PDB file with one MODEL, atoms N, CA, C and O in Angstrom:
MODEL        1
ATOM      1  N   MET A   1     -45.570 135.554  32.858  1.00  0.00           N
ATOM      2  CA  MET A   1     -44.758 134.398  31.813  1.00  0.00           C
ATOM      3  C   MET A   1     -44.568 134.262  30.738  1.00  0.00           C
ATOM      4  O   MET A   1     -45.695 134.197  30.249  1.00  0.00           O
ATOM      5  N   SER A   2     -43.904 134.172  30.014  1.00  0.00           N
ATOM      6  CA  SER A   2     -43.871 134.357  28.374  1.00  0.00           C
ATOM      7  C   SER A   2     -44.364 132.821  27.875  1.00  0.00           C
ATOM      8  O   SER A   2     -44.606 131.978  28.739  1.00  0.00           O
ATOM      9  N   ILE A   3     -44.466 132.577  26.809  1.00  0.00           N
ATOM     10  CA  ILE A   3     -44.850 131.419  26.347  1.00  0.00           C
ATOM     11  C   ILE A   3     -43.480 130.815  26.259  1.00  0.00           C
ATOM     12  O   ILE A   3     -43.379 129.767  26.897  1.00  0.00           O
ATOM     13  N   LEU A   4     -42.424 131.201  25.643  1.00  0.00           N
ATOM     14  CA  LEU A   4     -41.021 130.295  26.104  1.00  0.00           C
ATOM     15  C   LEU A   4     -40.684 129.698  27.196  1.00  0.00           C
ATOM     16  O   LEU A   4     -40.140 128.595  27.203  1.00  0.00           O
ATOM     17  N   THR A   5     -41.024 130.481  28.413  1.00  0.00           N
ATOM     18  CA  THR A   5     -41.129 129.979  29.800  1.00  0.00           C
ATOM     19  C   THR A   5     -41.809 128.997  29.894  1.00  0.00           C
ATOM     20  O   THR A   5     -41.210 128.024  30.350  1.00  0.00           O
ATOM     21  N   ILE A   6     -42.968 128.835  29.610  1.00  0.00           N
ATOM     22  CA  ILE A   6     -43.972 127.723  29.633  1.00  0.00           C
ATOM     23  C   ILE A   6     -43.629 126.505  28.827  1.00  0.00           C
ATOM     24  O   ILE A   6     -43.694 125.360  29.275  1.00  0.00           O
ATOM     25  N   ILE A   7     -43.245 126.835  27.567  1.00  0.00           N
ATOM     26  CA  ILE A   7     -42.894 125.793  26.735  1.00  0.00           C
ATOM     27  C   ILE A   7     -41.344 125.195  27.543  1.00  0.00           C
ATOM     28  O   ILE A   7     -41.149 123.983  27.626  1.00  0.00           O
ATOM     29  N   LEU A   8     -40.577 125.959  27.960  1.00  0.00           N
ATOM     30  CA  LEU A   8     -39.176 125.418  28.752  1.00  0.00           C
ATOM     31  C   LEU A   8     -39.473 124.737  29.904  1.00  0.00           C
ATOM     32  O   LEU A   8     -38.741 123.817  30.269  1.00  0.00           O
ATOM     33  N   ILE A   9     -40.614 125.116  30.638  1.00  0.00           N
ATOM     34  CA  ILE A   9     -40.956 124.265  31.616  1.00  0.00           C
ATOM     35  C   ILE A   9     -41.832 122.823  31.517  1.00  0.00           C
ATOM     36  O   ILE A   9     -41.728 121.953  32.382  1.00  0.00           O
ATOM     37  N   ALA A  10     -42.509 122.724  30.605  1.00  0.00           N
ATOM     38  CA  ALA A  10     -42.905 122.230  30.134  1.00  0.00           C
ATOM     39  C   ALA A  10     -41.924 120.659  29.341  1.00  0.00           C
ATOM     40  O   ALA A  10     -42.162 119.452  29.348  1.00  0.00           O
ATOM     41  N   LEU A  11     -41.101 121.281  28.903  1.00  0.00           N
ATOM     42  CA  LEU A  11     -39.991 120.210  28.288  1.00  0.00           C
ATOM     43  C   LEU A  11     -39.437 119.795  29.331  1.00  0.00           C
ATOM     44  O   LEU A  11     -39.614 118.588  29.493  1.00  0.00           O
ATOM     45  N   LEU A  12     -38.600 120.486  30.423  1.00  0.00           N
ATOM     46  CA  LEU A  12     -38.177 119.980  31.779  1.00  0.00           C
ATOM     47  C   LEU A  12     -39.180 119.178  32.338  1.00  0.00           C
ATOM     48  O   LEU A  12     -38.800 118.088  32.765  1.00  0.00           O
ATOM     49  N   VAL A  13     -40.482 119.479  32.449  1.00  0.00           N
ATOM     50  CA  VAL A  13     -41.002 118.462  33.278  1.00  0.00           C
ATOM     51  C   VAL A  13     -41.480 117.033  32.545  1.00  0.00           C
ATOM     52  O   VAL A  13     -41.932 116.122  33.240  1.00  0.00           O
ATOM     53  N   ILE A  14     -41.327 116.879  30.864  1.00  0.00           N
ATOM     54  CA  ILE A  14     -41.307 115.621  30.266  1.00  0.00           C
ATOM     55  C   ILE A  14     -40.205 115.068  30.520  1.00  0.00           C
ATOM     56  O   ILE A  14     -40.166 113.902  30.913  1.00  0.00           O
ATOM     57  N   LEU A  15     -38.903 115.948  30.306  1.00  0.00           N
ATOM     58  CA  LEU A  15     -37.497 115.181  30.789  1.00  0.00           C
ATOM     59  C   LEU A  15     -37.465 114.303  31.677  1.00  0.00           C
ATOM     60  O   LEU A  15     -37.216 113.101  31.574  1.00  0.00           O
ATOM     61  N   PHE A  16     -37.885 115.305  33.120  1.00  0.00           N
ATOM     62  CA  PHE A  16     -37.960 114.335  34.096  1.00  0.00           C
ATOM     63  C   PHE A  16     -38.438 113.321  34.410  1.00  0.00           C
ATOM     64  O   PHE A  16     -37.817 112.432  34.992  1.00  0.00           O
ATOM     65  N   PHE A  17     -39.922 113.255  34.000  1.00  0.00           N
ATOM     66  CA  PHE A  17     -40.599 112.490  33.640  1.00  0.00           C
ATOM     67  C   PHE A  17     -40.539 111.091  33.002  1.00  0.00           C
ATOM     68  O   PHE A  17     -41.141 110.062  33.309  1.00  0.00           O
ATOM     69  N   LYS A  18     -39.518 111.373  31.889  1.00  0.00           N
ATOM     70  CA  LYS A  18     -38.812 110.296  31.100  1.00  0.00           C
ATOM     71  C   LYS A  18     -37.729 109.543  31.803  1.00  0.00           C
ATOM     72  O   LYS A  18     -37.468 108.340  31.820  1.00  0.00           O
ATOM     73  N   VAL A  19     -37.187 110.541  32.358  1.00  0.00           N
ATOM     74  CA  VAL A  19     -35.823 110.225  33.048  1.00  0.00           C
ATOM     75  C   VAL A  19     -36.150 109.310  34.692  1.00  0.00           C
ATOM     76  O   VAL A  19     -35.181 108.693  35.135  1.00  0.00           O
ATOM     77  N   GLY A  20     -36.965 109.278  35.200  1.00  0.00           N
ATOM     78  CA  GLY A  20     -37.821 109.203  36.383  1.00  0.00           C
ATOM     79  C   GLY A  20     -38.216 107.627  35.934  1.00  0.00           C
ATOM     80  O   GLY A  20     -37.832 106.694  36.639  1.00  0.00           O
ATOM     81  N   LEU A  21     -38.918 107.419  34.854  1.00  0.00           N
ATOM     82  CA  LEU A  21     -39.370 106.231  34.264  1.00  0.00           C
ATOM     83  C   LEU A  21     -38.498 105.276  33.986  1.00  0.00           C
ATOM     84  O   LEU A  21     -38.660 104.077  34.212  1.00  0.00           O
ATOM     85  N   SER A  22     -37.370 105.889  33.392  1.00  0.00           N
ATOM     86  CA  SER A  22     -36.112 104.741  32.841  1.00  0.00           C
ATOM     87  C   SER A  22     -35.489 104.355  33.940  1.00  0.00           C
ATOM     88  O   SER A  22     -35.156 103.177  34.063  1.00  0.00           O
ATOM     89  N   ILE A  23     -35.168 105.515  35.154  1.00  0.00           N
ATOM     90  CA  ILE A  23     -34.807 105.017  36.430  1.00  0.00           C
ATOM     91  C   ILE A  23     -35.484 104.019  37.124  1.00  0.00           C
ATOM     92  O   ILE A  23     -34.944 103.002  37.558  1.00  0.00           O
ATOM     93  N   LEU A  24     -37.040 104.390  37.267  1.00  0.00           N
ATOM     94  CA  LEU A  24     -38.059 103.094  37.775  1.00  0.00           C
ATOM     95  C   LEU A  24     -37.629 102.010  37.406  1.00  0.00           C
ATOM     96  O   LEU A  24     -37.218 101.118  38.148  1.00  0.00           O
ATOM     97  N   ARG A  25     -37.705 101.982  35.789  1.00  0.00           N
ATOM     98  CA  ARG A  25     -37.711 100.460  35.125  1.00  0.00           C
ATOM     99  C   ARG A  25     -36.340 100.116  35.604  1.00  0.00           C
ATOM    100  O   ARG A  25     -36.398  99.027  36.176  1.00  0.00           O
ATOM    101  N   PHE A  26     -35.072 100.627  35.602  1.00  0.00           N
ATOM    102  CA  PHE A  26     -33.847 100.039  35.971  1.00  0.00           C
ATOM    103  C   PHE A  26     -34.160  99.535  37.208  1.00  0.00           C
ATOM    104  O   PHE A  26     -33.908  98.333  37.292  1.00  0.00           O
ATOM    105  N   LEU A  27     -34.760 100.181  38.497  1.00  0.00           N
ATOM    106  CA  LEU A  27     -34.721  99.644  39.638  1.00  0.00           C
ATOM    107  C   LEU A  27     -35.277  98.623  39.795  1.00  0.00           C
ATOM    108  O   LEU A  27     -34.798  97.753  40.522  1.00  0.00           O
ATOM    109  N   ILE A  28     -36.756  98.431  38.970  1.00  0.00           N
ATOM    110  CA  ILE A  28     -37.579  97.494  38.963  1.00  0.00           C
ATOM    111  C   ILE A  28     -37.014  95.815  38.265  1.00  0.00           C
ATOM    112  O   ILE A  28     -37.134  94.617  38.523  1.00  0.00           O
ATOM    113  N   SER A  29     -36.491  96.538  37.458  1.00  0.00           N
ATOM    114  CA  SER A  29     -35.609  94.916  36.568  1.00  0.00           C
ATOM    115  C   SER A  29     -34.361  94.679  37.643  1.00  0.00           C
ATOM    116  O   SER A  29     -34.252  93.480  37.901  1.00  0.00           O
ATOM    117  N   VAL A  30     -33.408  95.497  38.324  1.00  0.00           N
ATOM    118  CA  VAL A  30     -32.636  94.981  39.146  1.00  0.00           C
ATOM    119  C   VAL A  30     -33.034  94.335  40.206  1.00  0.00           C
ATOM    120  O   VAL A  30     -32.255  93.520  40.701  1.00  0.00           O
ATOM    121  N   GLY A  31     -34.381  94.553  40.820  1.00  0.00           N
ATOM    122  CA  GLY A  31     -34.670  94.235  41.982  1.00  0.00           C
ATOM    123  C   GLY A  31     -35.376  92.730  41.607  1.00  0.00           C
ATOM    124  O   GLY A  31     -35.472  91.901  42.512  1.00  0.00           O
ATOM    125  N   ILE A  32     -35.877  92.402  40.210  1.00  0.00           N
ATOM    126  CA  ILE A  32     -36.479  91.318  39.546  1.00  0.00           C
ATOM    127  C   ILE A  32     -35.224  90.254  39.470  1.00  0.00           C
ATOM    128  O   ILE A  32     -35.328  89.041  39.653  1.00  0.00           O
ATOM    129  N   ILE A  33     -34.139  90.900  39.191  1.00  0.00           N
ATOM    130  CA  ILE A  33     -32.746  89.944  39.055  1.00  0.00           C
ATOM    131  C   ILE A  33     -32.242  89.415  40.522  1.00  0.00           C
ATOM    132  O   ILE A  33     -31.959  88.259  40.838  1.00  0.00           O
ATOM    133  N   ILE A  34     -32.216  90.438  41.214  1.00  0.00           N
ATOM    134  CA  ILE A  34     -31.917  90.035  42.809  1.00  0.00           C
ATOM    135  C   ILE A  34     -32.971  89.070  43.619  1.00  0.00           C
ATOM    136  O   ILE A  34     -32.737  88.343  44.584  1.00  0.00           O
ATOM    137  N   LEU A  35     -34.092  89.274  42.985  1.00  0.00           N
ATOM    138  CA  LEU A  35     -35.420  88.191  43.426  1.00  0.00           C
ATOM    139  C   LEU A  35     -34.973  86.688  42.976  1.00  0.00           C
ATOM    140  O   LEU A  35     -34.671  85.727  43.684  1.00  0.00           O
ATOM    141  N   CYS A  36     -35.027  86.797  41.714  1.00  0.00           N
ATOM    142  CA  CYS A  36     -34.324  85.694  40.817  1.00  0.00           C
ATOM    143  C   CYS A  36     -33.120  84.828  41.539  1.00  0.00           C
ATOM    144  O   CYS A  36     -33.073  83.616  41.752  1.00  0.00           O
ATOM    145  N   ILE A  37     -32.238  85.782  41.820  1.00  0.00           N
ATOM    146  CA  ILE A  37     -30.957  85.232  42.647  1.00  0.00           C
ATOM    147  C   ILE A  37     -31.451  84.598  43.853  1.00  0.00           C
ATOM    148  O   ILE A  37     -31.335  83.384  44.016  1.00  0.00           O
ATOM    149  N   TYR A  38     -32.118  85.527  44.897  1.00  0.00           N
ATOM    150  CA  TYR A  38     -32.207  84.877  45.927  1.00  0.00           C
ATOM    151  C   TYR A  38     -33.436  83.531  45.966  1.00  0.00           C
ATOM    152  O   TYR A  38     -33.404  82.883  47.012  1.00  0.00           O
ATOM    153  N   LEU A  39     -34.177  83.218  45.229  1.00  0.00           N
ATOM    154  CA  LEU A  39     -34.886  82.353  45.109  1.00  0.00           C
ATOM    155  C   LEU A  39     -34.203  81.138  44.273  1.00  0.00           C
ATOM    156  O   LEU A  39     -34.665  79.997  44.301  1.00  0.00           O
ATOM    157  N   GLY A  40     -33.223  81.452  43.638  1.00  0.00           N
ATOM    158  CA  GLY A  40     -32.267  80.065  43.067  1.00  0.00           C
ATOM    159  C   GLY A  40     -31.543  79.844  44.085  1.00  0.00           C
ATOM    160  O   GLY A  40     -31.400  78.638  44.287  1.00  0.00           O
ATOM    161  N   TYR A  41     -31.040  80.489  44.791  1.00  0.00           N
ATOM    162  CA  TYR A  41     -30.284  80.472  46.002  1.00  0.00           C
ATOM    163  C   TYR A  41     -30.934  79.046  47.044  1.00  0.00           C
ATOM    164  O   TYR A  41     -30.627  77.880  47.288  1.00  0.00           O
ATOM    165  N   GLN A  42     -32.101  80.143  47.452  1.00  0.00           N
ATOM    166  CA  GLN A  42     -32.951  78.936  48.194  1.00  0.00           C
ATOM    167  C   GLN A  42     -33.517  77.991  47.939  1.00  0.00           C
ATOM    168  O   GLN A  42     -33.997  77.158  48.708  1.00  0.00           O
ATOM    169  N   GLY A  43     -33.519  78.028  46.632  1.00  0.00           N
ATOM    170  CA  GLY A  43     -33.438  76.420  45.702  1.00  0.00           C
ATOM    171  C   GLY A  43     -32.677  75.553  45.817  1.00  0.00           C
ATOM    172  O   GLY A  43     -32.957  74.355  45.755  1.00  0.00           O
ATOM    173  N   VAL A  44     -31.384  76.124  46.040  1.00  0.00           N
ATOM    174  CA  VAL A  44     -30.633  74.785  45.879  1.00  0.00           C
ATOM    175  C   VAL A  44     -30.070  74.530  47.566  1.00  0.00           C
ATOM    176  O   VAL A  44     -29.473  73.502  47.889  1.00  0.00           O
ATOM    177  N   LEU A  45     -30.343  75.522  48.422  1.00  0.00           N
ATOM    178  CA  LEU A  45     -30.537  75.167  49.794  1.00  0.00           C
ATOM    179  C   LEU A  45     -31.463  74.028  49.915  1.00  0.00           C
ATOM    180  O   LEU A  45     -31.089  72.881  50.160  1.00  0.00           O
ATOM    181  N   TRP A  46     -32.414  74.307  49.774  1.00  0.00           N
ATOM    182  CA  TRP A  46     -33.817  73.559  49.895  1.00  0.00           C
ATOM    183  C   TRP A  46     -33.197  72.076  49.057  1.00  0.00           C
ATOM    184  O   TRP A  46     -33.253  70.981  49.617  1.00  0.00           O
ATOM    185  N   ILE A  47     -32.827  72.187  48.166  1.00  0.00           N
ATOM    186  CA  ILE A  47     -32.413  70.949  47.557  1.00  0.00           C
ATOM    187  C   ILE A  47     -31.415  69.922  48.320  1.00  0.00           C
ATOM    188  O   ILE A  47     -31.567  68.736  48.611  1.00  0.00           O
ATOM    189  N   MET A  48     -30.475  70.703  48.508  1.00  0.00           N
ATOM    190  CA  MET A  48     -29.351  70.142  49.204  1.00  0.00           C
ATOM    191  C   MET A  48     -29.466  69.606  50.555  1.00  0.00           C
ATOM    192  O   MET A  48     -28.760  68.673  50.938  1.00  0.00           O
ATOM    193  N   ASP A  49     -30.449  70.246  51.373  1.00  0.00           N
ATOM    194  CA  ASP A  49     -31.172  69.705  52.448  1.00  0.00           C
ATOM    195  C   ASP A  49     -32.049  68.509  52.448  1.00  0.00           C
ATOM    196  O   ASP A  49     -32.185  67.673  53.342  1.00  0.00           O
ATOM    197  N   HIS A  50     -32.622  68.577  51.284  1.00  0.00           N
ATOM    198  CA  HIS A  50     -33.545  67.706  50.990  1.00  0.00           C
ATOM    199  C   HIS A  50     -32.557  66.077  50.488  1.00  0.00           C
ATOM    200  O   HIS A  50     -32.638  65.006  51.090  1.00  0.00           O
ATOM    201  N   PHE A  51     -31.898  66.293  49.547  1.00  0.00           N
ATOM    202  CA  PHE A  51     -31.000  65.379  49.450  1.00  0.00           C
ATOM    203  C   PHE A  51     -29.766  64.797  50.437  1.00  0.00           C
ATOM    204  O   PHE A  51     -28.903  63.997  50.074  1.00  0.00           O
ATOM    205  N   HIS A  52     -29.927  65.541  52.099  1.00  0.00           N
ATOM    206  CA  HIS A  52     -28.896  65.170  52.840  1.00  0.00           C
ATOM    207  C   HIS A  52     -29.884  64.689  53.640  1.00  0.00           C
ATOM    208  O   HIS A  52     -29.395  64.106  54.607  1.00  0.00           O
ATOM    209  N   GLN A  53     -31.165  64.693  53.636  1.00  0.00           N
ATOM    210  CA  GLN A  53     -32.268  63.865  54.801  1.00  0.00           C
ATOM    211  C   GLN A  53     -32.075  62.523  53.938  1.00  0.00           C
ATOM    212  O   GLN A  53     -31.675  61.466  54.425  1.00  0.00           O
ATOM    213  N   TYR A  54     -32.389  62.698  52.688  1.00  0.00           N
ATOM    214  CA  TYR A  54     -32.966  61.370  51.959  1.00  0.00           C
ATOM    215  C   TYR A  54     -31.103  60.324  52.131  1.00  0.00           C
ATOM    216  O   TYR A  54     -31.058  59.114  52.351  1.00  0.00           O
ATOM    217  N   PHE A  55     -30.327  60.880  52.022  1.00  0.00           N
ATOM    218  CA  PHE A  55     -28.766  60.209  51.931  1.00  0.00           C
ATOM    219  C   PHE A  55     -29.095  59.658  53.607  1.00  0.00           C
ATOM    220  O   PHE A  55     -28.628  58.527  53.741  1.00  0.00           O
ATOM    221  N   ASN A  56     -29.572  60.017  54.517  1.00  0.00           N
ATOM    222  CA  ASN A  56     -29.179  60.237  55.968  1.00  0.00           C
ATOM    223  C   ASN A  56     -30.533  58.516  55.798  1.00  0.00           C
ATOM    224  O   ASN A  56     -30.229  57.437  56.307  1.00  0.00           O
ATOM    225  N   LEU A  57     -31.273  58.634  55.364  1.00  0.00           N
ATOM    226  CA  LEU A  57     -32.349  57.999  55.408  1.00  0.00           C
ATOM    227  C   LEU A  57     -31.827  56.509  54.782  1.00  0.00           C
ATOM    228  O   LEU A  57     -32.335  55.426  55.072  1.00  0.00           O
ATOM    229  N   ILE A  58     -30.639  56.728  53.813  1.00  0.00           N
ATOM    230  CA  ILE A  58     -30.561  55.403  53.010  1.00  0.00           C
ATOM    231  C   ILE A  58     -29.302  54.729  53.998  1.00  0.00           C
ATOM    232  O   ILE A  58     -28.898  53.590  53.762  1.00  0.00           O
ATOM    233  N   GLN A  59     -28.793  55.467  55.002  1.00  0.00           N
ATOM    234  CA  GLN A  59     -27.773  54.677  55.513  1.00  0.00           C
ATOM    235  C   GLN A  59     -28.168  53.750  56.602  1.00  0.00           C
ATOM    236  O   GLN A  59     -27.689  52.674  56.957  1.00  0.00           O
ATOM    237  N   PHE A  60     -29.289  54.536  57.090  1.00  0.00           N
ATOM    238  CA  PHE A  60     -30.222  53.315  58.145  1.00  0.00           C
ATOM    239  C   PHE A  60     -30.485  52.346  57.447  1.00  0.00           C
ATOM    240  O   PHE A  60     -31.105  51.394  57.920  1.00  0.00           O
TER     241      PHE A  60
ENDMDL
END
């Protein structure tokens, strides 16, 4: 193998590593956003259920 081939292979490995890290960072950020939306939705459902029980207590 020539030195040029080794340098090209090293550059390709570095490029794939950086692209892989950016894709991984993107997937992690998307996962965190989806988790926040889900937890917010669950919180709204919990609050609505809590207030529903509270208003039922007041009616009696």
